[in-house]
N, C-alpha and C positions, 0 to 999 in steps of 0.2 A: 504494500500500500504506500502510495507516494507521500501522503501527508497525514499520518495517523493522529498527530496532535490536533488537526483541524477536523478530520472526518470521524474519528473514533471508529466504531464498528460499521458505520453507514457507508454505502457506496456512492451516495450523492450528497451534495450540499447546495444551499441557496445563499447567494449574496444579494440582498435586496436594496443595496444602496441606490437611491434614485438616479444618481449621476453615472451609473455604470454604462448607460447607453453611449456615453462619450468614448468609452474604452472597448467597445465591442471588437474593433479590429485587433487590438492587442490581445484580448481574451481568446478569440478564436485561434490565433497563432500560438499563444502560450499554452493553451489547453486544447489540443487538436480533437479530443473526444467530447469537448464541452458542447452542450446545446444551450441556446439562449431562449428563455421564455420572456416574451415581451408582453407585459400586462398593460392593457389599454382600457380606459374608461372614457365617458363623455368628456370632451374638452372643457365645456363650461363647468361641469362638476369638479374636474381636476384643477382648473385654474382658481375657482372659488375656494376650494379646499386649501390651496397654497396661499391665497391672499389672507385667509383668516388665521394662519399659523405663524408663530414667531420662530423663524429659523435662525440659524447662525448667519454671520456675515458672508459665509461662503455661498449663500443662496440669496444674495441681495436682489436678484431679478424678481423674487417672489413678493416684493413689497410695492411694486408699481404695476397697475393693470396692463398698460401698454407694453412694458418690458416683459411681463409675464406672457402675454399673447405672442410676442416675438419669439421668446424662448420656446414656447410650446410648438410653434410652427417650425422652428429650427430642429427641435427634437423629432418631429414627424418626418422632416426631410432627411435627416441623418439616418433614421431607422429605415426609411425606404432605400437609401444608399446601401446600408449594411445588408439588408435582405437581398438586394440585387447582387451584391458582391460575394455574398456567402450563402448561396441557395441551399435550402435544406437544414441550415444550422440554426435558424431563428424561427420560433413559432410564436405567432400572435394569438393572444387570448383576450377576448373582450369581457369586461366585467362591469358591474354597476356598483354604486356605493351602498 
């Protein structure tokens, strides 16, 4: 087992950091067997949820509605790019709040 300290007896693990979409290219190259689960929900629900939360300074985009909308569009565009670049590695799952 490659990372027993992280996985324990499990064969799989999830890393749910929201900004992981920025690193999909690195992840698929560093972990050739990894599959990416892209969880998606209604953009209005997602953005409203982000606006009402107080995140760290690392997520400053989430405090301004226009900046948040731009960030969400950028996220969608980048995920379309990753899916086209790495077919079969990314599965989209739509969910509701």
